[in-house]
Each structure stands twice: as C-alpha cells, then as structure tokens.
C-alpha positions as CSV (number, residue, x, y, z in Angstrom):
1,M,-78.5,-135.8,32.1
2,C,-80.6,-134.1,29.4
3,R,-82.6,-137.3,28.9
4,D,-83.3,-137.5,32.6
5,L,-84.3,-133.9,32.8
6,H,-86.7,-134.2,29.9
7,M,-88.5,-137.0,31.8
8,F,-89.5,-134.5,34.5
9,V,-89.6,-131.1,32.6
10,K,-91.5,-130.5,29.4
11,R,-89.4,-129.2,26.5
12,R,-91.4,-126.0,26.3
13,E,-90.7,-125.3,30.0
14,M,-87.0,-126.2,29.8
15,S,-85.7,-122.6,29.4
16,R,-87.6,-121.3,32.4
17,F,-86.6,-124.3,34.5
18,V,-82.9,-123.8,33.7
19,A,-83.1,-120.1,34.3
20,D,-84.8,-120.6,37.7
21,A,-82.3,-123.3,38.7
22,V,-79.4,-120.9,37.8
23,K,-81.0,-118.0,39.6
24,Q,-81.4,-120.1,42.8
25,K,-77.8,-121.3,42.6
26,L,-76.5,-117.7,42.2
27,E,-78.5,-116.6,45.2
28,V,-76.9,-119.4,47.3
29,K,-73.5,-118.3,46.1
30,K,-74.1,-114.6,46.7
31,N,-75.2,-115.5,50.3
32,D,-72.1,-117.6,50.8
33,L,-69.9,-114.7,49.6
34,R,-71.7,-112.2,51.8
35,E,-71.2,-114.4,54.8
36,A,-67.5,-114.9,54.0
37,Y,-67.1,-111.2,53.6
38,L,-68.8,-110.4,56.9
39,A,-66.7,-113.1,58.7
40,A,-63.5,-111.7,57.2
41,N,-64.4,-108.2,58.3
42,E,-64.7,-109.5,61.9
43,D,-61.4,-111.4,61.8
44,E,-58.8,-109.3,63.6
45,G,-55.9,-111.0,61.9
46,Q,-57.4,-110.3,58.5
47,Q,-57.7,-106.7,59.4
48,E,-54.0,-106.5,60.4
49,V,-53.0,-108.0,57.1
50,L,-55.2,-105.6,55.1
51,Q,-53.6,-102.6,57.0
52,D,-50.1,-103.9,56.2
53,W,-51.0,-104.2,52.5
54,E,-52.5,-100.7,52.5
55,V,-49.2,-99.3,54.0
56,T,-47.2,-101.3,51.5
57,L,-49.3,-100.1,48.6
58,S,-49.1,-96.5,49.8
59,E,-45.3,-96.7,50.1
60,N,-44.9,-98.1,46.6
61,Y,-47.2,-95.5,45.2
62,E,-45.3,-92.7,46.8
63,C,-42.0,-94.1,45.7
64,S,-43.1,-94.6,42.1
65,H,-44.1,-90.9,41.9
66,R,-40.9,-89.7,43.5
67,C,-38.7,-92.0,41.4
68,S,-40.2,-91.0,38.1
C-alpha cells in the first residue's frame, strides 16, 4: 500500500495527506455516532430500557448505602 501511495503523493506531502485522510474519516465517524445517538433518543423502546436501568441503578445505590 505504501508503494501505491507514494505513486500519487510526494514524500514531503505524506504527513499532511495522512492527517487530512484521518481527519476526514473521523468526521464521518462522528456524524455516524451523532445520527445513531439521535435515533436512539427517538426510540421509545430504548427510552423504556434506559428508565428501567436508571431505576435498577438507583435501587442498588440505595441498598449499598443502607447495607454498609
């Protein structure tokens, strides 16, 4: 792969090329995560599961303080 890359990118420009490629890929991943987060927030089933977990965590927290 390196050899192929050097055919198209000059050695002195390689660091910037790689940095730009990584930056672009990170932006794509951030957008994917943002969209997934927004979709999860709109999912009613997901909200119910989160509320169940909050209750469970709350009960365990209270029990650990009383039982100590």
